[in-house]
N, C-alpha and C positions, 0 to 999 in steps of 0.2 A: 818256281812255278813258271810255266810257259804256256803259250797258246799257239796251237797249230791251226792254220786256216788254209786248208788245201782248196784252192779255187780252180774249182773246175770252173796287100801290105802296102805301107800304104800311106804315103804322104801325097795324097792326091787332092788337088784343089777342087772344092765344090762350093757353091754359094752358102754363105752363113757358116763356114767351117771354122772360123777363128773368132776369138773375142777381140773386138776392135779397140777396146779401151781397157786393156789389162793394166793394173796398177804397176808402178815402178817399185821393184823389189831389189834393186841393185845394192842398196845399203844393208840388206838383211844377210846375215852370215849363216851358212849352212855347211858346216865342216863335218865330213864323215869319211870313213875309210871303206874301201871295197876289199874284202879278204877273199882271195881266190882259193878256197878249199879244194876245188876241183883240180887246180894246179898242184897244190901242196900234196894231196893224196897220190897223185900220179907220180910224184917224185919220191915217194916213200919206198925205200929199198932195204930197210932193216928195222928191227924192233926198236933200235935207238932213235931212228929218225921218226918213227911213228909216235914214240913217247914224247919227242921234242915238240911236235906240232900239237899233240893232245894237251900238253901242259900249257901251251901258248893260248889256246882257245878251248878250255875244258867244257864250258857250257855248250858250245856248238857241237863239239865232237861227242860229248855224252849223248846229246840228242840224235846226232847222226848215227852213231853205232847202236844205240838202244832202240830207237823208234823208226828212223828213216830206213835203215838197212836191216833192222831186226837182229843185229849182233848183240852180244851181252858183254858190257865192259867190266863186269865182275869176274870174267874169266881171267886166267893168268895171261901175261903179255904175249907169251909164245902162241897161245891159241888165238888171241885177238889178232895178232899179226897174220896168222895163217888164214883166218876168216877174211881179212882184208885182201890178202893175195888171191883168195878164191873169188871174191867179188870183182876184183880188178881184172881177173883173167877170163871172165865171162865174155864170150864173143860179141854179144850185143853191147855190153858195157864198153868194150874196147873200141868198137866202131862208133859208139856214141861219143866217147872221149875224143876220138880223132876228128869227128865232125865238129864238136864243140870247140876244139883247139883252133880249127880253121875259121869258124864263124865268129867266135868271140876271142880272137887273139888280142884285140884291143877293146877295152870297155870305156873308151874316152867319150863316145856319144851317149852311152848309158849313164855315165857319171854326170854329164851335163844335164840330161833329162831329169835325173833324180835330184840333183841340186836345185833345179828350177822348181820341181814339185815341193821339196822341203821348204823352200823360201815362200812359196804361196801358201803352204800350210801354216807357216808362222804368221804370215800377213793376215789371213782370214781368221785364224784361230790362235791368237797370241797366248803363249805360256801354257798351251794345252798339250802340245806334243813335243817331245825331244827329238833331235835329229839322230837317227839310228845309224849304226854301222851296218854294212851290207855284206852278207856271206853268200857267195856263189857256190853252187855244188852240182854234182850229178846225183840225182835222187833215185835212179833206177825207175824212172817214169812214175814216181809216186807222189811227188809234191811240186807244186808250181811256185807259189809264194806263201810265206807264213811269217808270223811274228813270234819271237821267243825272247826270253830274258837271258842276257849274257852274264858272265861271271861278275860284272860290276853292278848287276841288278838293274841294268838299263835295257830298254827295248832295242832289239836288233831284228833285222829282216833277212830271211833266207830266200834265195832265188834259185830254183832248180832249172839250170840252163838247158837240161835235156828236155824240158817241157816247153822250150821256145825254139825248136829246130824246124818248124814248118816253113816252107814246103819240102825241104830236103828229106825230112823223115815222114813217110806216109803212115801216120799214127793209126789210122783205121785199119790198114792192112796188117799192121803188127798185132793189133788187139781187136780183131773183127767182132768178137762177141761182147765187147765191153762198150756199152752205150756212152760212157764218159769220153770215149775217143771217137765219137761220131764226127763226120766232116764239118757239120755246121758249128761245132764247138772248137775243133782243132784248127780251123782256118785262121783263128786269131792267136795261135800259139807260135808267134814269131817275134823277132826282135823289136819292131816298132810298138808292140803292145805291152812290153814289159813294164814300162812306167805306169801305164793305165792299170795293170793288174796290181801294182804296188799301191796306187791310189785307192783301189777298191778295198784294201785292208783297212785304211783309215776311214773310208766312207761308211763302213758298217757301224763304226762307233759314232761317227758324226751324225748320220741320218737315222740311226736306230731302226726300229721295226715299224711296219705300216700300222697306222692307228685303227684300221678297220680291214675287213676282208671282202668288201665289195670291189668290183673291177675299178670303179672310180677311185676308191681309196688307194689301191695299188698304183693306178696310173699317176695320180698326183704325187704319191710318195716316191715312186721310182723316177718320175720326172724331176723331182727335186734332186735326187741323187745324180742324175745325168747333168743337171744344171750346175751343181756344185763341182762335179768332175770337170766340166768345161771351164770353170773358174780356176781350178787347180792346175789344169793343163791347157792354158790359153793358146799355146802355139800348135796344139795338135788338132788335126782335122776331125770333122764329125765322124768319119769312118772309124777312127780310133775310139772316140768317146762312146759311140753306139755299138762298136764291134760289128759293123756291117761292111759288106763289100761296097765298092763305088756304085755298082748297079743297084744294089738294095737301097743304098742311101738316096740315090737319085729317084728311085721308085717312090719312096716314102714322101719326099718333098713334092713330087709331081701328083701324088694321089692323097694328099692330106685331107682334102674335103671329102673324098670318097670313103676314107677310113672313118672319119668322124660320123658320116651319115650311116655307115654300116653299123657302128656301135649303137647309134641312136635308133635305127630301124629295128635292130635285133633286140632292143631293150636290154642291153648288156651292162650298162653303167651301174646298175644296182644289183647285178647278179653276184652271188657269193659262192656258187657251186664251182669248186676248183676244176672239175672236169670240163666245164664250159668256158672258163676264163684263163686257165693256166698258161696256154700257149701264147696268149696275147701279152703276158707280162714276164714270163720266164723263158729261158733259152729253148728254142724249138726250130725245126727246119723250115717251117712256114706257119702262117696264121690261118687257122681253119676257116673254110667257107669264103676266103678271099682269093683273088687271082693267084696263080702259082708263083708269080713274081714277088708276092708279098712275103717278106721275111717274118720270122717269129718276133715276138715282143713289140708288135706294132702299137699296142696299148701304151707302152712306155714312151714311144716316140710322140704320140699325141699328148701324153702327160708332160713331156719335156716342152712341147710347144705351148701348152697351157701355162706352165711355170714361167716360160719366157714372156708370154703375154702379160702375166701378172707383174713381173719385175719391170717390164717396160712401162707399165701403167703406174707402178708405185716404186720408182727407182730409189727412194730413200729407205726402203726395207733392207735391213741387215740380214746376213745369212742366218744368224742365230734366230732372228724373228721369223724368217721364212720357215725354218725347221720346226718352230713351235706352233705353227698354224696346222691344226689337225682336223678342222672341219672341212672335208673335201668339197662338199656341196657349196658351202659359202665361198671357198677359195675359187671354185670354178665360176661362180656368179660374179665375184668381184674382178676376176681376170678379164671379163668381157671377151673371152676367146671366141673368135669366129673365123674359121679357115676360109680362105678365098678360093674361088674357082680358078684353076690354072689353064 
């Protein structure tokens, strides 16, 4: 059994971009291996070498050939090798491999980021998650990050490096009719965001689903997610946590009161019509009826600020306790959140 989670730059200093009191996790061990299947497949030049790497990581390669590339491993070895050669000879795949080789020649920084993430996961959620091995791949622009079960029946994570080649690859120009490759989404498809996308895989299980469908419910729920992410990635700037540009992040901090007043004046907090609230909580190029500089998901930013206000007011609250609080109205009231005029 496996689970695929296809999830559809910037270490820039801004105010409040880092956790100032991150716990010491130096004594926590997080040992894992990064398996470069992108490199292994590029070096396959015979049926025997294909069989060798397949037998070494059968769970991953079964997934790769059957679902990621659409090949069929039940075919005879000659046909499967021929299919791989065809895949690897595609001009776009060749150029993607060459770019990936240059940009990801070393994964030392990525290993460091992931090790830190796994240590904080163990600190905040002890005995809940195992440390996974990482499999890098070229997915043919199909998968970014996903969790699957390896041959030892342990969780493993796949990372499609071809989905983290921005800005070198202009994704929108390559797939102009696919809205999943819109600029406002692909601007975070770069190396600094990989660890955040991996954290997102865990966040879905940690934070669960929103307890309600009103804007306020989503704001608090998604704000919790951003807050937890900031704890798991304490050295990452807010631009990484929120997946905003520096200009967008600066705009949100400078206009926090105006955003709050907008939601209040428009009576949106208790609105559940998705057409009216969707772009304030899900990825979008901008927030409707706000200034053009306002990015999408401004509701989540305000939710994040509410959660921070609550946690500052009740610092003894554990993360598990925070997650279990599902009364959004009560949470808002207890937070005493009140944005200040800038």
